[in-house]
TORPA-4810 file (N, C-alpha, C, O; in nm, 3 decimals):
<nodes>
NODE_1_7.099_6.832_9.420_7.162_6.934_9.338_7.129_7.072_9.393_7.012_7.109_9.404_M
NODE_2_7.231_7.149_9.427_7.212_7.282_9.482_7.201_7.386_9.370_7.265_7.373_9.266_K
NODE_3_7.120_7.487_9.393_7.102_7.594_9.295_7.164_7.723_9.348_7.127_7.772_9.455_T
NODE_4_7.260_7.775_9.273_7.329_7.898_9.308_7.295_8.002_9.202_7.317_7.980_9.083_I
NODE_5_7.243_8.115_9.245_7.204_8.221_9.152_7.315_8.325_9.146_7.360_8.379_9.247_I
NODE_6_7.356_8.352_9.023_7.455_8.458_8.997_7.382_8.572_8.927_7.337_8.559_8.813_R
NODE_7_7.372_8.684_8.996_7.299_8.797_8.940_7.385_8.876_8.841_7.506_8.886_8.856_F
NODE_8_7.319_8.930_8.739_7.380_9.025_8.648_7.296_9.151_8.648_7.181_9.150_8.694_S
NODE_9_7.353_9.259_8.597_7.281_9.386_8.599_7.326_9.471_8.480_7.438_9.522_8.478_C
NODE_10_7.238_9.484_8.381_7.268_9.567_8.266_7.346_9.498_8.156_7.368_9.557_8.050_G
NODE_11_7.387_9.375_8.180_7.456_9.299_8.077_7.439_9.151_8.107_7.425_9.111_8.222_H
NODE_12_7.440_9.070_8.002_7.423_8.927_8.020_7.555_8.863_8.062_7.662_8.901_8.014_K
NODE_13_7.545_8.768_8.150_7.662_8.690_8.190_7.633_8.543_8.167_7.517_8.501_8.162_T
NODE_14_7.738_8.466_8.153_7.723_8.321_8.138_7.826_8.252_8.225_7.945_8.282_8.220_S
NODE_15_7.778_8.159_8.305_7.867_8.082_8.391_7.898_7.945_8.331_7.953_7.858_8.398_S
NODE_16_7.864_7.927_8.203_7.887_7.798_8.138_8.035_7.760_8.139_8.069_7.642_8.148_A
NODE_17_8.122_7.860_8.129_8.266_7.833_8.126_8.319_7.783_8.259_8.433_7.737_8.267_S
NODE_18_8.238_7.790_8.364_8.283_7.743_8.495_8.280_7.591_8.507_8.343_7.535_8.596_W
NODE_19_8.207_7.525_8.419_8.179_7.381_8.435_8.305_7.298_8.455_8.311_7.214_8.544_A
NODE_20_8.405_7.322_8.372_8.527_7.242_8.382_8.598_7.266_8.515_8.650_7.172_8.576_E
NODE_21_8.600_7.391_8.559_8.670_7.423_8.683_8.597_7.372_8.807_8.659_7.351_8.911_R
NODE_22_8.465_7.352_8.796_8.388_7.306_8.912_8.393_7.155_8.927_8.351_7.102_9.030_L
NODE_23_8.444_7.086_8.829_8.475_6.943_8.843_8.360_6.856_8.887_8.379_6.765_8.968_G
NODE_24_8.241_6.880_8.836_8.128_6.793_8.866_8.065_6.815_9.001_7.995_6.726_9.050_G
NODE_25_8.087_6.929_9.064_8.020_6.959_9.191_7.869_6.952_9.171_7.818_6.992_9.067_L
NODE_26_7.797_6.902_9.271_7.651_6.889_9.258_7.579_7.023_9.275_7.508_7.045_9.374_P
NODE_27_7.599_7.112_9.178_7.532_7.241_9.184_7.502_7.291_9.043_7.571_7.257_8.947_C
NODE_28_7.399_7.371_9.035_7.363_7.438_8.911_7.380_7.588_8.931_7.330_7.643_9.030_T
NODE_29_7.449_7.654_8.838_7.465_7.799_8.845_7.363_7.860_8.749_7.365_7.834_8.629_I
NODE_30_7.274_7.942_8.803_7.174_8.012_8.722_7.213_8.158_8.707_7.230_8.229_8.806_R
NODE_31_7.228_8.202_8.583_7.255_8.344_8.556_7.121_8.415_8.544_7.041_8.384_8.455_D
NODE_32_7.097_8.511_8.634_6.966_8.575_8.645_6.981_8.726_8.647_7.068_8.780_8.716_V
NODE_33_6.896_8.796_8.571_6.895_8.941_8.575_6.849_8.988_8.713_6.750_8.938_8.767_D
NODE_34_6.921_9.083_8.769_6.891_9.131_8.905_6.746_9.177_8.919_6.684_9.157_9.024_L
NODE_35_6.692_9.238_8.814_6.558_9.296_8.825_6.447_9.190_8.821_6.329_9.222_8.829_Y
NODE_36_6.488_9.063_8.810_6.393_8.953_8.824_6.381_8.907_8.969_6.309_8.812_8.999_A
NODE_37_6.452_8.975_9.058_6.451_8.938_9.200_6.310_8.944_9.258_6.244_9.048_9.251_L
NODE_38_6.265_8.832_9.314_6.139_8.828_9.387_6.142_8.708_9.481_6.238_8.631_9.480_D
NODE_39_6.039_8.693_9.562_6.035_8.586_9.662_6.037_8.448_9.597_6.100_8.357_9.649_A
NODE_40_5.968_8.433_9.485_5.963_8.302_9.419_6.102_8.260_9.373_6.140_8.144_9.389_E
NODE_41_6.177_8.354_9.318_6.313_8.323_9.274_6.399_8.279_9.392_6.472_8.181_9.382_L
NODE_42_6.390_8.351_9.502_6.472_8.319_9.619_6.432_8.186_9.682_6.517_8.117_9.739_L
NODE_43_6.306_8.150_9.673_6.261_8.023_9.731_6.330_7.904_9.667_6.342_7.798_9.729_N
NODE_44_6.377_7.920_9.543_6.444_7.810_9.474_6.595_7.819_9.476_6.662_7.747_9.403_G
NODE_45_6.649_7.909_9.559_6.794_7.932_9.559_6.858_7.887_9.690_6.808_7.917_9.798_A
NODE_46_6.969_7.815_9.678_7.046_7.778_9.797_7.147_7.885_9.834_7.183_7.900_9.951_D
NODE_47_7.193_7.960_9.734_7.291_8.067_9.760_7.280_8.170_9.650_7.234_8.142_9.539_A
NODE_48_7.325_8.293_9.682_7.323_8.406_9.589_7.464_8.460_9.573_7.538_8.473_9.670_L
NODE_49_7.500_8.492_9.449_7.624_8.563_9.420_7.587_8.704_9.378_7.527_8.724_9.272_L
NODE_50_7.621_8.802_9.460_7.586_8.942_9.435_7.716_9.018_9.412_7.792_9.044_9.505_I
NODE_51_7.741_9.053_9.287_7.868_9.111_9.248_7.879_9.260_9.268_7.786_9.326_9.313_G
NODE_52_7.995_9.313_9.233_8.028_9.452_9.261_7.958_9.551_9.167_7.950_9.670_9.198_M
NODE_53_7.907_9.504_9.055_7.846_9.594_8.958_7.693_9.591_8.964_7.627_9.620_8.863_H
NODE_54_7.637_9.557_9.077_7.492_9.551_9.090_7.433_9.690_9.122_7.503_9.780_9.167_M
NODE_55_7.304_9.703_9.096_7.229_9.824_9.129_7.198_9.819_9.278_7.101_9.757_9.320_D
NODE_56_7.281_9.885_9.358_7.266_9.876_9.502_7.142_9.951_9.552_7.088_9.917_9.657_Q
NODE_57_7.097_10.051_9.479_6.973_10.117_9.520_6.854_10.022_9.506_6.765_10.020_9.591_R
NODE_58_6.854_9.943_9.399_6.748_9.842_9.382_6.759_9.736_9.490_6.658_9.696_9.549_F
NODE_59_6.880_9.690_9.517_6.900_9.592_9.622_6.854_9.646_9.757_6.789_9.576_9.835_L
NODE_60_6.888_9.772_9.784_6.850_9.831_9.912_6.698_9.839_9.925_6.644_9.823_10.035_Q
NODE_61_6.629_9.862_9.814_6.483_9.866_9.818_6.424_9.728_9.848_6.307_9.715_9.884_A
NODE_62_6.508_9.624_9.834_6.465_9.486_9.861_6.535_9.428_9.984_6.551_9.306_9.996_N
NODE_63_6.577_9.516_10.075_6.648_9.471_10.195_6.568_9.370_10.275_6.623_9.270_10.320_T
NODE_64_6.440_9.393_10.293_6.357_9.302_10.373_6.351_9.165_10.308_6.362_9.063_10.376_A
NODE_65_6.333_9.162_10.176_6.325_9.035_10.103_6.456_8.958_10.115_6.455_8.838_10.143_L
NODE_66_6.568_9.026_10.094_6.698_8.961_10.102_6.731_8.919_10.246_6.785_8.811_10.269_L
NODE_67_6.697_9.005_10.341_6.722_8.971_10.480_6.643_8.849_10.525_6.694_8.764_10.598_G
NODE_68_6.519_8.840_10.481_6.435_8.724_10.514_6.492_8.597_10.452_6.488_8.489_10.512_D
NODE_69_6.544_8.610_10.330_6.604_8.494_10.263_6.721_8.439_10.344_6.729_8.318_10.367_Y
NODE_70_6.811_8.526_10.386_6.927_8.480_10.464_6.881_8.428_10.600_6.928_8.324_10.645_V
NODE_71_6.791_8.499_10.665_6.745_8.458_10.799_6.682_8.319_10.796_6.687_8.246_10.895_A
NODE_72_6.624_8.283_10.682_6.559_8.152_10.669_6.657_8.040_10.635_6.618_7.924_10.624_A
NODE_73_6.787_8.075_10.620_6.887_7.971_10.596_6.966_7.987_10.468_7.053_7.905_10.439_G
NODE_74_6.938_8.091_10.389_7.011_8.113_10.265_7.149_8.170_10.290_7.181_8.216_10.400_G
NODE_75_7.232_8.166_10.186_7.366_8.222_10.192_7.379_8.327_10.083_7.343_8.302_9.968_I
NODE_76_7.430_8.444_10.119_7.457_8.550_10.022_7.607_8.577_10.021_7.667_8.604_10.125_A
NODE_77_7.666_8.569_9.902_7.807_8.603_9.883_7.808_8.739_9.814_7.760_8.753_9.702_V
NODE_78_7.864_8.838_9.881_7.860_8.976_9.833_8.003_9.023_9.804_8.092_9.007_9.887_V
NODE_79_8.022_9.081_9.687_8.152_9.139_9.652_8.134_9.286_9.616_8.027_9.327_9.570_S
NODE_80_8.239_9.365_9.638_8.235_9.504_9.596_8.244_9.601_9.711_8.274_9.564_9.825_G
NODE_81_8.217_9.726_9.680_8.217_9.835_9.778_8.072_9.876_9.804_8.001_9.916_9.712_H
NODE_82_8.030_9.865_9.927_7.891_9.891_9.962_7.868_10.041_9.979_7.924_10.105_10.068_I
NODE_83_7.784_10.095_9.892_7.743_10.236_9.904_7.606_10.247_9.968_7.579_10.341_10.042_A
NODE_84_7.520_10.148_9.939_7.382_10.147_9.990_7.358_10.009_10.053_7.317_9.917_9.982_H
NODE_85_7.381_9.994_10.183_7.367_9.863_10.247_7.231_9.800_10.220_7.127_9.865_10.234_P
NODE_86_7.234_9.673_10.180_7.111_9.605_10.139_7.087_9.475_10.212_6.995_9.400_10.179_F
NODE_87_7.169_9.446_10.311_7.149_9.330_10.397_7.179_9.371_10.540_7.268_9.452_10.563_L
NODE_88_7.106_9.317_10.637_7.141_9.342_10.776_7.287_9.304_10.801_7.330_9.195_10.762_P
NODE_89_7.362_9.391_10.865_7.502_9.362_10.894_7.600_9.427_10.799_7.719_9.438_10.831_G
NODE_90_7.555_9.470_10.681_7.644_9.539_10.588_7.653_9.687_10.626_7.558_9.745_10.678_L
NODE_91_7.769_9.746_10.598_7.790_9.887_10.627_7.862_9.952_10.509_7.922_9.882_10.428_S
NODE_92_7.856_10.086_10.499_7.919_10.152_10.384_8.070_10.133_10.381_8.136_10.118_10.484_P
NODE_93_8.123_10.135_10.259_8.267_10.118_10.237_8.345_10.230_10.303_8.299_10.344_10.313_V
NODE_94_8.466_10.195_10.349_8.555_10.290_10.415_8.687_10.296_10.336_8.740_10.191_10.300_Q
NODE_95_8.739_10.416_10.311_8.870_10.425_10.243_8.981_10.381_10.336_8.969_10.390_10.458_P
NODE_96_9.089_10.333_10.278_9.201_10.287_10.359_9.272_10.402_10.428_9.327_10.385_10.537_L
NODE_97_9.273_10.519_10.365_9.344_10.631_10.424_9.489_10.636_10.383_9.565_10.719_10.431_G
NODE_98_9.528_10.547_10.294_9.665_10.544_10.243_9.671_10.445_10.129_9.592_10.351_10.125_G
NODE_99_9.763_10.463_10.038_9.771_10.374_9.923_9.906_10.309_9.905_9.937_10.258_9.798_G
NODE_100_9.986_10.310_10.011_10.116_10.246_10.003_10.107_10.095_10.014_10.001_10.041_10.047_G
NODE_101_10.217_10.029_9.986_10.218_9.883_9.989_10.180_9.830_10.126_10.110_9.729_10.136_L
NODE_102_10.225_9.896_10.232_10.193_9.850_10.367_10.042_9.852_10.390_9.988_9.762_10.455_A
NODE_103_9.973_9.953_10.336_9.828_9.963_10.353_9.755_9.854_10.277_9.647_9.811_10.318_D
NODE_104_9.812_9.809_10.164_9.748_9.711_10.077_9.788_9.567_10.108_9.739_9.473_10.047_L
NODE_105_9.878_9.551_10.205_9.924_9.417_10.241_9.814_9.342_10.315_9.752_9.395_10.408_T
NODE_106_9.791_9.219_10.273_9.681_9.137_10.326_9.736_9.035_10.425_9.839_8.972_10.400_I
NODE_107_9.665_9.019_10.535_9.696_8.915_10.634_9.575_8.824_10.648_9.462_8.864_10.621_A
NODE_108_9.599_8.701_10.692_9.492_8.602_10.709_9.489_8.557_10.855_9.554_8.459_10.891_R
NODE_109_9.414_8.627_10.940_9.408_8.589_11.081_9.327_8.462_11.105_9.339_8.400_11.211_P
NODE_110_9.245_8.422_11.008_9.159_8.304_11.025_9.158_8.225_10.895_9.126_8.278_10.789_Q
NODE_111_9.193_8.098_10.904_9.189_8.014_10.784_9.044_7.982_10.748_8.956_7.988_10.833_S
NODE_112_9.021_7.948_10.622_8.888_7.914_10.574_8.902_7.830_10.447_8.991_7.857_10.366_H
NODE_113_8.817_7.729_10.429_8.833_7.640_10.313_8.825_7.709_10.177_8.882_7.659_10.080_P
NODE_114_8.757_7.822_10.166_8.752_7.892_10.037_8.891_7.936_9.995_8.924_7.934_9.876_I
NODE_115_8.975_7.975_10.092_9.108_8.027_10.061_9.219_7.925_10.089_9.336_7.962_10.093_W
NODE_116_9.183_7.800_10.108_9.282_7.696_10.133_9.379_7.688_10.015_9.338_7.670_9.900_D
NODE_117_9.506_7.702_10.044_9.607_7.692_9.939_9.624_7.816_9.854_9.703_7.816_9.759_G
NODE_118_9.552_7.923_9.885_9.565_8.049_9.810_9.671_8.135_9.879_9.654_8.175_9.994_V
NODE_119_9.779_8.162_9.808_9.891_8.236_9.867_9.856_8.383_9.885_9.793_8.444_9.798_A
NODE_120_9.896_8.439_9.996_9.868_8.581_10.022_9.931_8.671_9.916_9.870_8.770_9.876_L
NODE_121_10.050_8.638_9.871_10.114_8.720_9.768_10.033_8.721_9.638_10.034_8.820_9.565_D
NODE_122_9.962_8.611_9.610_9.879_8.607_9.489_9.754_8.692_9.505_9.696_8.736_9.405_D
NODE_123_9.713_8.716_9.629_9.602_8.808_9.653_9.650_8.953_9.649_9.582_9.041_9.595_L
NODE_124_9.767_8.977_9.705_9.817_9.115_9.715_9.859_9.169_9.578_9.828_9.283_9.544_I
NODE_125_9.929_9.086_9.500_9.988_9.133_9.375_9.923_9.068_9.253_9.884_8.952_9.254_F
NODE_126_9.913_9.148_9.148_9.873_9.098_9.017_9.961_9.168_8.914_9.955_9.290_8.898_R
NODE_127_10.042_9.089_8.847_10.142_9.143_8.754_10.230_9.248_8.823_10.269_9.349_8.764_R
NODE_128_10.259_9.221_8.949_10.349_9.307_9.024_10.286_9.430_9.084_10.354_9.509_9.150_G
NODE_129_10.156_9.449_9.063_10.086_9.566_9.115_9.995_9.523_9.230_9.923_9.424_9.219_V
NODE_130_9.997_9.598_9.341_9.916_9.564_9.458_9.780_9.634_9.452_9.767_9.741_9.393_A
NODE_131_9.681_9.571_9.513_9.552_9.636_9.531_9.437_9.583_9.448_9.325_9.630_9.464_G
NODE_132_9.462_9.485_9.360_9.353_9.433_9.277_9.251_9.354_9.359_9.131_9.361_9.333_F
NODE_133_9.298_9.279_9.457_9.206_9.196_9.536_9.124_9.281_9.632_9.008_9.251_9.659_Y
NODE_134_9.184_9.386_9.682_9.111_9.473_9.774_9.188_9.601_9.802_9.310_9.598_9.820_G
NODE_135_9.116_9.714_9.807_9.181_9.840_9.843_9.087_9.931_9.922_9.102_10.054_9.921_H
NODE_136_8.990_9.870_9.989_8.899_9.941_10.079_8.849_9.840_10.181_8.878_9.721_10.170_A
NODE_137_8.774_9.888_10.281_8.729_9.796_10.385_8.590_9.833_10.433_8.538_9.941_10.403_W
NODE_138_8.529_9.740_10.509_8.395_9.760_10.565_8.397_9.721_10.712_8.465_9.626_10.751_H
NODE_139_8.322_9.793_10.791_8.306_9.754_10.931_8.230_9.622_10.939_8.143_9.595_10.856_M
NODE_140_8.262_9.543_11.038_8.198_9.413_11.054_8.087_9.419_11.159_8.096_9.495_11.255_T
NODE_141_7.982_9.338_11.139_7.881_9.329_11.245_7.934_9.247_11.362_8.033_9.175_11.349_P
NODE_142_7.869_9.258_11.474_7.911_9.183_11.593_7.907_9.033_11.565_7.811_8.981_11.509_E
NODE_143_8.013_8.965_11.605_8.018_8.820_11.590_8.074_8.772_11.458_8.081_8.652_11.435_G
NODE_144_8.114_8.863_11.370_8.166_8.823_11.239_8.302_8.754_11.254_8.379_8.785_11.345_A
NODE_145_8.329_8.661_11.164_8.460_8.597_11.155_8.537_8.665_11.043_8.497_8.660_10.927_T
NODE_146_8.648_8.729_11.077_8.729_8.800_10.978_8.834_8.706_10.922_8.915_8.649_10.996_V
NODE_147_8.833_8.690_10.791_8.927_8.599_10.723_9.053_8.672_10.681_9.165_8.626_10.706_I
NODE_148_9.036_8.787_10.617_9.150_8.867_10.571_9.138_9.011_10.620_9.029_9.067_10.629_H
NODE_149_9.253_9.067_10.652_9.261_9.209_10.688_9.362_9.278_10.599_9.439_9.213_10.528_T
NODE_150_9.359_9.413_10.603_9.451_9.492_10.522_9.526_9.591_10.609_9.470_9.653_10.699_M
NODE_151_9.655_9.603_10.580_9.736_9.707_10.641_9.770_9.687_10.787_9.723_9.591_10.849_G
NODE_152_9.850_9.776_10.842_9.892_9.764_10.982_9.779_9.779_11.082_9.791_9.735_11.196_P
NODE_153_9.668_9.842_11.040_9.555_9.858_11.131_9.455_9.743_11.119_9.350_9.746_11.182_E
NODE_154_9.488_9.643_11.039_9.407_9.522_11.025_9.261_9.553_10.992_9.169_9.509_11.061_A
NODE_155_9.241_9.630_10.886_9.106_9.663_10.842_9.041_9.541_10.777_9.106_9.474_10.696_R
NODE_156_8.916_9.508_10.810_8.852_9.387_10.756_8.830_9.396_10.604_8.778_9.495_10.553_P
NODE_157_8.871_9.290_10.534_8.851_9.280_10.390_8.753_9.168_10.356_8.659_9.189_10.280_L
NODE_158_8.775_9.050_10.410_8.685_8.936_10.391_8.632_8.892_10.527_8.710_8.873_10.621_D
NODE_159_8.502_8.877_10.538_8.446_8.829_10.664_8.313_8.759_10.639_8.247_8.779_10.538_F
NODE_160_8.277_8.676_10.736_8.153_8.597_10.731_8.078_8.621_10.860_8.137_8.624_10.968_I
NODE_161_7.947_8.637_10.848_7.867_8.651_10.969_7.731_8.584_10.949_7.683_8.566_10.837_Y
NODE_162_7.672_8.548_11.060_7.543_8.483_11.058_7.432_8.587_11.070_7.445_8.689_11.137_R
NODE_163_7.322_8.557_11.001_7.200_8.635_11.018_7.086_8.535_11.022_7.054_8.472_10.921_H
NODE_164_7.026_8.520_11.138_6.925_8.415_11.153_6.989_8.279_11.134_7.091_8.248_11.196_G
NODE_165_6.929_8.197_11.046_6.983_8.063_11.020_7.078_8.060_10.901_7.132_7.955_10.868_R
NODE_166_7.099_8.175_10.837_7.184_8.180_10.719_7.312_8.257_10.744_7.345_8.293_10.857_G
NODE_167_7.386_8.282_10.635_7.516_8.346_10.645_7.535_8.446_10.531_7.478_8.432_10.423_E
NODE_168_7.618_8.545_10.559_7.661_8.641_10.458_7.813_8.637_10.453_7.881_8.650_10.555_V
NODE_169_7.866_8.619_10.333_8.010_8.628_10.310_8.035_8.758_10.236_7.985_8.777_10.125_L
NODE_170_8.112_8.847_10.294_8.141_8.978_10.236_8.287_8.985_10.194_8.377_8.963_10.275_M
NODE_171_8.309_9.016_10.065_8.444_9.042_10.013_8.447_9.184_9.960_8.373_9.216_9.867_H
NODE_172_8.529_9.268_10.017_8.529_9.409_9.983_8.616_9.444_9.864_8.699_9.535_9.871_G
NODE_173_8.597_9.372_9.753_8.677_9.399_9.633_8.612_9.340_9.510_8.491_9.313_9.509_G
NODE_174_8.692_9.318_9.407_8.641_9.259_9.283_8.573_9.125_9.311_8.604_9.057_9.409_N
NODE_175_8.481_9.089_9.223_8.402_8.967_9.245_8.491_8.848_9.281_8.585_8.815_9.208_D
NODE_176_8.461_8.786_9.391_8.543_8.677_9.443_8.554_8.563_9.342_8.657_8.495_9.336_L
NODE_177_8.450_8.543_9.263_8.447_8.433_9.166_8.515_8.470_9.035_8.520_8.388_8.943_W
NODE_178_8.568_8.593_9.024_8.629_8.637_8.898_8.778_8.609_8.891_8.839_8.623_8.785_S
NODE_179_8.838_8.568_9.004_8.982_8.544_9.005_9.013_8.406_8.948_8.931_8.314_8.957_F
NODE_180_9.130_8.392_8.889_9.164_8.261_8.836_9.258_8.265_8.719_9.224_8.221_8.610_G
NODE_181_9.375_8.318_8.741_9.475_8.318_8.636_9.562_8.194_8.645_9.512_8.083_8.663_G
NODE_182_9.692_8.215_8.634_9.783_8.101_8.639_9.851_8.090_8.775_9.958_8.031_8.787_D
NODE_183_9.787_8.147_8.877_9.843_8.136_9.011_9.741_8.070_9.104_9.642_8.013_9.057_D
NODE_184_9.766_8.076_9.234_9.682_8.002_9.329_9.542_8.060_9.344_9.455_7.995_9.402_S
NODE_185_9.516_8.182_9.294_9.380_8.237_9.302_9.283_8.157_9.216_9.162_8.172_9.228_T
NODE_186_9.336_8.072_9.130_9.250_7.985_9.049_9.168_7.891_9.137_9.066_7.838_9.094_R
NODE_187_9.213_7.870_9.260_9.142_7.781_9.352_9.015_7.846_9.408_8.928_7.775_9.459_R
NODE_188_9.002_7.979_9.398_8.893_8.048_9.466_8.755_8.005_9.415_8.667_7.975_9.496_L
NODE_189_8.735_8.002_9.285_8.603_7.968_9.231_8.558_7.829_9.273_8.451_7.816_9.333_L
NODE_190_8.635_7.723_9.244_8.587_7.590_9.284_8.572_7.573_9.434_8.480_7.505_9.480_P
NODE_191_8.661_7.635_9.512_8.652_7.619_9.658_8.536_7.699_9.715_8.475_7.658_9.814_Q
NODE_192_8.504_7.813_9.655_8.385_7.888_9.696_8.260_7.806_9.670_8.175_7.793_9.758_L
NODE_193_8.249_7.750_9.550_8.129_7.672_9.517_8.119_7.546_9.601_8.009_7.506_9.642_M
NODE_194_8.232_7.484_9.628_8.231_7.364_9.713_8.183_7.399_9.853_8.106_7.325_9.914_S
NODE_195_8.229_7.513_9.905_8.185_7.557_10.038_8.036_7.585_10.040_7.968_7.549_10.136_W
NODE_196_7.983_7.647_9.936_7.840_7.676_9.930_7.759_7.547_9.926_7.657_7.536_9.994_L
NODE_197_7.803_7.450_9.847_7.732_7.322_9.839_7.733_7.252_9.974_7.629_7.203_10.020_V
NODE_198_7.849_7.248_10.038_7.859_7.179_10.168_7.779_7.253_10.276_7.718_7.190_10.362_E
NODE_199_7.780_7.385_10.271_7.710_7.463_10.373_7.560_7.443_10.367_7.492_7.455_10.469_A
NODE_200_7.508_7.412_10.249_7.364_7.393_10.233_7.325_7.245_10.231_7.209_7.213_10.204_R
NODE_201_7.419_7.156_10.258_7.389_7.011_10.258_7.330_6.968_10.392_7.298_6.850_10.410_S
</nodes>
């Protein structure tokens, strides 16, 4: 049974509602206050979910701890706009430089099981409005695999890179695990968790 920690910050969260959607995957989701972060907590975690509303200054103060966790084989899934980089390989958020539909259009240069069967139009549009999945970008570290890009200049939106024996998955938008309406984005949560379980098996 794999243990995945989902951090919260300033408010309580519950992942109990995920159970039905995860379909009996061999994993436990622990909802943990970010300020409980320490080495003992990380020693019992197979993967971390670090959302967009976290205290990045606190995370940055724990860069060494988090970096050591990933280097030792852990996986960190990071969502949001990085203002204070807190893991090796992360860089500050960059504006798109334009807000037109062309700038917000998403392409998938590399397939990945997390996004298997997720339609690009379902990422680009929500109730007919573009930009909910992503409207900014981050520079990638050397060797990163870019899954999704934005706009004609192919700015990186989703990418994965290795650090030591572990991996960091960066999504430059709303929490990757928060999507799931009546379209194909509903596949993201179970496929993300399935990938995390398999990656740590």
